[in-house]
C-alpha atoms as one frame of an Amber mdcrd trajectory, in Angstrom:
protein
 -11.889 -17.364  19.897  -9.073 -17.028  22.412  -6.872 -14.551  20.542  -7.254
 -10.908  21.461  -7.869  -8.373  18.685  -7.206  -5.066  20.425  -4.318  -2.606
  20.383  -2.478  -2.373  23.680  -2.235   1.402  23.285  -3.107   4.242  20.940
   0.586   4.389  19.968   0.379   0.843  18.605  -2.599   1.823  16.447  -0.883
   4.962  15.097   2.403   3.194  14.331   0.617   0.271  12.689  -1.367   2.646
  10.461   1.760   4.625   9.570   3.470   1.330   8.768   0.572   0.355   6.523
   0.653   3.691   4.678   4.439   3.998   4.433   5.447   1.359   1.920   7.186
   0.689  -1.362   4.969   3.199  -3.142   6.457   6.057  -1.123   9.944   5.116
  -2.275   9.464   4.035  -5.862   6.240   5.708  -6.998   5.865   9.111  -5.381
   9.181  10.688  -6.530   8.292   9.833 -10.133   4.742  11.174  -9.780   6.027
  14.411  -8.240   8.644  14.890 -10.964   6.423  14.028 -13.929   3.494  16.184
 -12.813   4.903  19.669 -12.633   7.572  19.309  -9.944   7.035  21.946  -7.272
   3.695  22.903  -8.841   2.374  19.421  -7.997   2.274  20.338  -4.312  -0.864
  22.433  -4.813  -3.106  19.576  -6.051  -1.251  17.182  -3.723  -2.078  19.180
  -0.584  -5.650  19.740  -1.756  -6.023  15.982  -2.338  -4.830  15.249   1.201
  -7.201  17.800   2.722 -10.159  17.077   0.451  -9.907  13.309   0.207  -7.162
  11.681   2.289  -8.075  12.994   5.732 -11.901  13.082   5.297 -12.009   9.532
   3.912  -9.720   8.108   6.596 -11.918   9.738   9.249 -14.924   8.019   7.639
 -13.207   4.612   7.664 -11.981   5.070  11.227 -15.330   6.314  12.479 -17.384
   3.461  11.037 -14.747   0.870  11.963 -14.695   2.047  15.580 -18.488   2.231
  15.635 -18.957  -1.458  14.856 -15.835  -2.904  16.503 -16.169  -5.755  14.023
 -14.630  -6.918  10.763 -15.311  -5.119   7.501 -17.516  -7.914   6.119 -19.543
  -8.170   9.322 -20.098  -4.408   9.532 -21.207  -4.131   5.904 -23.626  -7.011
   6.465 -24.989  -5.248   9.548 -25.517  -2.003   7.613 -27.492  -3.911   4.974
 -27.336  -7.699   4.633 -27.705  -7.595   0.863 -24.306  -5.885   0.618 -22.371
  -8.608   2.429 -20.763  -9.582  -0.893 -19.125  -6.140  -1.110 -17.935  -6.648
   2.453 -15.845  -9.590   1.239 -14.789  -8.031  -2.086 -12.334  -5.556  -0.565
 -10.638  -7.878   1.972 -10.109 -10.467  -0.780  -8.705  -7.808  -3.150  -6.284
  -6.645  -0.463  -5.212 -10.244   0.185  -4.405 -10.528  -3.536  -2.088  -7.550
  -3.072  -0.370  -9.376  -0.233   0.271 -12.372  -2.462   2.131 -10.467  -5.185
   3.746  -8.057  -2.701   5.520 -11.092  -1.252   7.377 -11.461  -4.553   8.708
  -7.890  -4.395   9.688  -8.490  -0.779  11.558 -11.609  -1.918  13.382  -9.736
  -4.690  14.455  -7.086  -2.222  15.653  -9.702   0.255  17.915 -11.099  -2.477
  19.233  -7.609  -3.282  19.874  -6.916   0.396  22.315  -9.846   0.395  23.790
  -8.916  -2.991  24.387  -5.311  -1.891  27.233  -6.365   0.417  29.282  -7.409
  -2.633  27.487  -5.578  -5.486  26.527  -9.041  -6.666  24.346  -7.686  -9.482
  27.495  -7.067 -11.551  28.333  -4.327 -14.032  24.941  -4.417 -15.792  22.125
  -4.227 -13.190  19.438  -4.096 -15.889  20.451  -7.400 -17.461  20.987  -8.993
 -14.065  17.503  -8.078 -12.820  15.461  -8.899 -15.902  17.473 -11.790 -17.359
  19.570 -13.383 -14.599  17.223 -13.039 -11.612  13.677 -12.838 -13.025  14.537
 -14.729 -16.236  11.719 -12.719 -17.824  10.351 -14.178 -21.012   7.033 -12.396
 -21.583   5.538 -15.786 -22.440   2.721 -16.949 -20.170   3.653 -20.568 -20.893
   6.723 -19.928 -18.747   4.531 -19.920 -15.646   5.783 -23.493 -15.506   9.428
 -22.369 -15.359  10.234 -22.193 -11.650  13.026 -19.998 -10.185  14.151 -21.577
  -6.873  16.119 -18.598  -5.483  13.074 -16.311  -5.735  10.815 -18.966  -4.207
  13.184 -19.407  -1.244  13.383 -15.641  -0.661   9.579 -15.403  -0.776   9.116
 -18.297   1.644  11.476 -16.604   4.124   9.265 -13.510   3.890   6.126 -15.569
   4.488   7.694 -17.176   7.568   8.504 -13.728   8.997   4.946 -12.578   8.289
   3.502 -15.675   9.970   5.767 -15.288  13.009   4.421 -11.759  13.569   0.796
 -12.126  12.455  -0.304 -15.344  14.155   0.271 -13.878  17.616  -2.187 -11.728
  19.555  -2.540  -8.332  17.892  -0.541  -6.315  20.434   2.214  -8.866  21.087
   2.681  -9.390  17.342   1.767  -6.590  14.963   1.534  -3.876  17.627   4.965
  -4.536  19.139   6.657  -4.958  15.752   5.122  -1.737  14.389   6.473   0.250
  17.337   9.926  -1.109  16.528   9.993  -1.124  12.714   8.305   2.199  11.933
  10.744   4.392  13.937  13.649   2.288  12.589  12.361   2.797   9.046  12.277
   6.579   9.503  15.740   6.678  11.120  17.374   4.704   8.307  15.665   6.842
   5.662  16.940  10.017   7.377  20.500   8.643   7.280  20.189   7.698   3.595
  18.742  11.065   2.582  21.278  13.071   4.578  24.105  11.148   2.922  22.487
  11.523  -0.515  22.289  15.303  -0.111  26.083  15.440   0.304  26.783  13.697
  -3.016  28.298  15.761  -5.843  25.520  16.630  -8.286  22.727  16.270  -5.706
  21.641  19.840  -6.461  21.175  18.898 -10.128  18.597  16.277  -9.230  16.819
  18.494  -6.707  16.613  21.339  -9.212  14.969  18.973 -11.696  12.576  17.684
  -9.042  11.347  20.977  -7.663  11.462  23.119 -10.815   7.781  24.123 -10.896
   5.824  23.982 -14.129   2.808  26.074 -13.176   1.218  25.635 -16.609   0.336
  22.008 -15.802  -2.156  23.099 -13.132  -4.669  23.689 -15.913  -4.318  20.037
 -16.958  -7.001  17.877 -15.340  -4.656  14.909 -15.546  -2.380  16.463 -12.919
  -5.262  16.681 -10.478  -6.210  13.080 -11.208  -2.588  12.099 -10.552  -2.640
  13.874  -7.170  -5.871  12.219  -6.046  -4.688   8.859  -7.369  -1.433   9.199
  -5.433  -3.272   9.853  -2.163  -5.534   6.827  -2.722  -2.460   4.704  -3.376
  -0.257   6.190  -0.662  -2.735   6.190   2.237  -4.223   2.800   1.270  -7.699
   4.285   0.935 -10.562   1.926   0.152  -8.599  -1.142   1.228 -10.608  -1.762
   4.436  -7.300  -1.709   6.364  -8.019   1.589   8.137 -11.503   0.292   8.979
 -10.099  -2.934  10.434  -7.357  -1.214  12.438  -9.869   1.249  13.889 -12.087
  -1.633  14.992  -9.180  -2.802  17.185  -8.853   0.560  19.006  -9.620   1.271
  22.644 -12.689   3.288  23.621 -10.853   6.567  24.283  -9.153   6.895  20.873
  -9.029  10.372  19.303  -9.608   9.212  15.735  -9.535  12.655  14.098  -6.169
  13.604  15.603  -4.806  10.155  14.754  -5.897  10.632  11.143  -4.031  13.924
  10.852  -0.901  12.433  12.469  -0.903   9.443  10.107  -1.500  11.529   6.961
   1.239  13.963   8.000   3.771  11.201   8.759   3.068   9.496   5.438   3.430
  12.758   3.512   6.687  13.659   5.274   8.150  10.223   4.559   7.395  10.168
   0.848   8.585  13.730   0.312  11.730  13.036   2.298  12.301   9.887   0.230
  11.947  11.994  -2.932  14.852  14.178  -1.738  17.076  11.117  -1.477  15.975
   9.606  -4.782  16.611  12.766  -6.799  19.852  13.614  -5.013  21.156  10.213
  -6.101  19.772  10.647  -9.629  21.547  14.034  -9.795  24.799  12.371  -8.759
  24.278   9.647 -11.339  23.522  12.256 -14.005  26.773  14.108 -13.294  28.830
  10.894 -13.297  27.336   9.446 -16.483  26.610  12.606 -18.441  23.021  11.409
 -18.871  20.201  13.897 -18.283  18.110  13.348 -15.147  15.006  13.112 -17.335
  16.468  10.005 -18.978  17.211   8.373 -15.635  13.860   8.914 -13.929  11.712
   5.821 -13.621   9.267   4.296 -11.201   8.447   0.848  -9.931  10.895  -2.006
  -9.822  13.171  -0.262 -12.326  14.063   2.433  -9.781  14.755   0.051  -6.902
  16.410  -2.860  -8.667  18.117  -1.192 -11.656  18.769   2.526 -11.073  19.924
   2.225  -7.451  22.329  -0.683  -8.121  23.704   1.307 -11.065  24.395   4.202
  -8.713  25.981   1.938  -6.114  28.322   0.606  -8.812  29.890   4.060  -9.232
  29.637   5.192  -5.609  32.809   3.520  -4.408  33.266   2.078  -0.930  30.343
   4.083   0.468  28.054   1.805  -1.555  28.851  -1.120   0.762  27.228   0.840
   3.586  24.522   2.746   1.729  23.428  -0.245  -0.390  22.511  -2.606   2.465
  20.872   0.290   4.352  18.752   1.171   1.326  17.556  -2.364   0.625  16.892
  -2.890   4.338  14.723   0.248   4.258  12.793  -1.071   1.273  12.368  -4.439
   3.025  11.074  -2.847   6.226   8.703  -0.613   4.244   7.408  -3.629   2.365
   7.084  -5.668   5.540   5.122  -3.031   7.486   2.737  -2.681   4.546   2.313
  -6.365   3.803   1.497  -7.107   7.451  -1.563  -4.867   7.145  -2.896  -6.529
   3.997  -3.806  -9.789   5.729  -5.775  -8.170   8.570  -9.104  -7.347   6.823
  -9.654 -10.842   5.425  -8.352 -12.550   8.559 -10.642 -10.600  10.891 -13.647
 -11.171   8.621 -12.992 -14.933   8.574 -12.550 -14.971  12.359 -15.881 -13.166
  12.777 -17.918 -15.376  10.435 -16.417 -18.815  10.976 -15.525 -18.539  14.668
 -11.851 -19.346  14.156  -9.010 -18.118  16.348  -6.664 -15.410  15.097  -3.712
 -17.808  15.220  -5.441 -20.526  13.177  -6.887 -18.069  10.654  -3.527 -16.383
  10.065  -1.760 -19.714   9.686  -4.271 -20.961   7.101  -4.235 -17.719   5.114
  -0.436 -17.535   5.070  -0.111 -21.140   3.895  -2.674 -20.511   1.127  -1.099
 -17.166   0.205   2.423 -18.622   0.123   1.286 -21.497  -2.102  -0.475 -19.193
  -4.581   2.427 -16.723  -4.564   4.726 -19.305  -6.133   3.286 -18.363  -9.540
   5.340 -15.173  -9.151   8.513 -17.248  -8.655   8.454 -18.160 -12.353   9.826
 -16.649 -15.547   6.445 -15.034 -16.209   6.087 -13.874 -12.607   7.354 -10.331
 -13.153   4.963  -9.729 -16.046   2.047 -11.294 -14.180   2.776  -9.140 -11.131
   2.492  -6.007 -13.261  -0.823  -7.145 -14.738  -2.404  -8.004 -11.381  -1.065
  -4.839  -9.735  -2.595  -2.660 -12.464  -5.971  -4.404 -12.148  -6.076  -4.171
  -8.352  -4.903  -0.563  -8.050  -6.569   1.038 -11.073  -9.835  -0.884 -11.049
 -10.640  -2.942  -7.935  -9.487  -0.600  -5.140 -10.867   2.580  -6.701 -14.183
   0.784  -6.976 -13.757  -0.016  -3.286 -13.415   3.662  -2.362 -16.646   4.431
  -4.224 -18.415   1.517  -2.523 -17.260   2.636   0.935 -18.416   6.215   0.303
 -21.872   5.022  -0.722 -22.332   2.394   2.016 -20.778   4.365   4.893 -21.793
   7.928   4.025 -25.238   7.283   2.521 -26.667   3.964   3.718 -25.074   3.956
   7.188 -25.576   7.763   7.392 -22.180   9.051   8.489 -23.834  12.192   9.937
 -24.450  10.341  13.190 -20.711   9.926  13.768 -20.015  13.665  13.947 -20.886
  14.327  17.599 -19.073  11.205  18.781 -15.882  11.957  16.799 -15.895  15.636
  17.792 -16.276  14.774  21.482 -12.891  13.037  21.412 -11.049  15.348  19.029
  -8.301  17.622  20.333  -7.758  19.189  16.901 -10.339  19.932  14.209 -14.090
  19.485  14.519 -16.262  17.894  11.864 -19.307  19.599  10.427 -21.466  19.746
   7.324 -18.326  20.298   5.232 -17.203  16.746   6.030 -20.548  15.237   5.019
 -20.475  17.243   1.770 -17.042  15.807   0.961 -17.700  12.128   1.765 -21.206
  12.068   0.264 -20.722  14.052  -2.923 -17.235  15.299  -3.782 -15.294  12.098
  -3.132 -17.570   9.653  -4.989 -17.611  11.941  -8.026 -13.829  12.481  -8.098
 -12.985   8.831  -7.555 -15.550   7.704 -10.130 -13.839   9.894 -12.728 -10.404
   8.494 -11.821 -11.818   4.949 -11.831 -13.341   5.323 -15.289 -10.082   6.847
 -16.503  -8.177   3.877 -15.076 -10.406   1.373 -16.863 -10.052   3.240 -20.159
  -6.278   3.374 -19.712  -6.058  -0.378 -19.061  -8.249  -1.222 -22.058  -6.402
   1.134 -24.418  -2.838   0.307 -23.382  -3.053  -3.377 -22.473  -1.882  -6.220
 -24.662  -4.131  -9.194 -25.325  -2.164 -11.172 -22.746  -2.639  -8.469 -20.109
  -6.368  -8.197 -20.834  -6.740 -11.963 -20.508  -4.963 -12.057 -17.158  -6.943
  -9.018 -16.002 -10.147 -10.910 -16.739  -8.830 -14.001 -14.930  -7.876 -11.847
 -11.897 -11.346 -10.291 -11.854 -13.021 -13.722 -12.028 -10.884 -15.035  -9.143
 -11.621 -11.938  -7.033 -15.348 -12.055  -7.690 -15.502 -15.820  -7.263 -13.640
 -15.891  -3.936 -15.827 -13.062  -2.614 -18.935 -15.034  -3.589 -17.685 -18.188
  -1.868 -17.071 -16.357   1.419 -20.508 -14.759   1.156 -22.374 -18.003   0.508
 -20.597 -20.192   3.064 -22.775 -20.596   6.165 -21.606 -18.738   9.267 -20.250
 -20.802  12.169 -20.393 -17.904  14.611 -23.841 -17.361  16.195 -22.955 -13.670
  16.634 -22.301 -13.130  12.916 -25.610 -11.272  12.492 -25.152  -9.185  15.635
 -22.609  -6.441  14.968 -23.827  -3.807  17.396 -23.577  -0.105  16.612 -22.026
   2.053  19.313 -23.217   5.509  18.270
C-alpha cells in the first residue's frame, strides 16, 4: 500500500475528530432534546453523561486504537480471532450511515441554492414533502426516481471522493483544518444575528426555563446519555480509527477533553440560535414556541425556511449562511463515516487507500440512489432509527466488553497517564468502562428496541429487518473472505 495513513500533526487529528462529532445532530437534534427534557434542568444529567460516559469511553477508544495502530477489524481480530465478525459489524454499520447521510447532504445542497431566492415558496412544508421529496409513504415508489435529488447527492459523493481518496493528511487532515474553524465562525455569526431578532428572548426563556421535577424521571437521564452517544459518535469505531492514525507523542486524554468540550460548546451555541429564531417566529406568527419546536429534517427544511420567509432582506444573507453551515457540518461528519470500513479493507485485502476509497464511494453512491426516490425520505427514517437506536448502541456495549474486559484496558493506564497534561486515569476509569457504561447503555439499548417494536408500523418493521439482514450479511462476507495481506494476523500491541 503506497498511501499514507497518518495525521501530519496533532491539530489535524483534533480538528478531524471535532468535525466528526460536530454534525447535523448538533443543529437539528440537540436543541429539541434540551427543550423537551427539562430545559435548564437537563444540563445536570447532560454534564454527568459527558463526564461519566463521553470522556471515559472516548479515552478507551483512543487508547486501544493508538495501541494497535491498525484498523478496527484487525485489532478486534488480534484481541481474539473469534470476534473478528464484530470487528466488521461496526464499520459496516457506520458505512450504512454514510449512505443515507448523503441524501440529507443532497437535500441541503438544493436548499443552499434555493435560499438565494427563497425558492421553496410560501409553503415550505408542502414544498419539502410534496414538491421536493414527493413523499408517498408507499414502498412501491422506490421505483419512482427524483433526478434533482440524485444529482445533488452525486455532487456530494464527488466532493467526498475528491477529499477521501488522497493521503490522509493532504485530504481529510487539510480539509478538517479548514472546514471546522469555518463552521464555527459561520455559526457564531448566525447565532449573534439571531440573538438580535425581536422575540429572541421569548425563545430563550422557553429553552432555559428549568423544570427541576423531571430530574426524578429516569427517561431524562436516558435522553442525556443517548444524546452523548449520538453527539460524540460513540461506538462507531471512528474514534478508534482516527486514534490509530496518530503520531507517537499524542496526548490522548487532553485531546479527548478538548474534543468533548468543543462539541458541547457547538451544540449549546447552536441551541441559542435555533431558539432565538423560534422566539422571533413565535412573535411574528402568534404561535406558541411549544407548537413550533421540532427536530430532524422538519427543523432544517421546514421551520427555518418559514422563518426566512418573514425575515425580509436579511434572509438572503442568513439563509445561504445557514444552509452552508448545515452542509459543512454534514460534510465533516460524513467524511469520518467511510474511514473505519476503508481502513479495515486496506488492512485485510492489501489495497491502497486511494483504490479502497474509490471503490467504496462508487458502491455507496450507487446504493444511495434508493434515497433519491419518492419513498426515500421514509426509508431514511427507518434505517436511521435502526442504526442509531439498535446497531450503534449494541456497538458501544461490544466495545466496552472487548476493550475493557477481554483486552484488559487496565494496561493502558500508565501509558495514557505518561502523556497526559491534564487528568490522570485510575481505578475510577476502569470502574466506569467495565461496569457502569455497559449497564447504562444496555438499558438504553433495550429501551430503544422496545420503542421501535411498539411504535413502528409493519412497513418500518419490515425494512428494519431487511436493514439488519444486510448489515449482518455484509459483516459476514468481509469476515469470511480470505485475507490478501500477509500481515493481517499480526497487529502488534504497543503497550
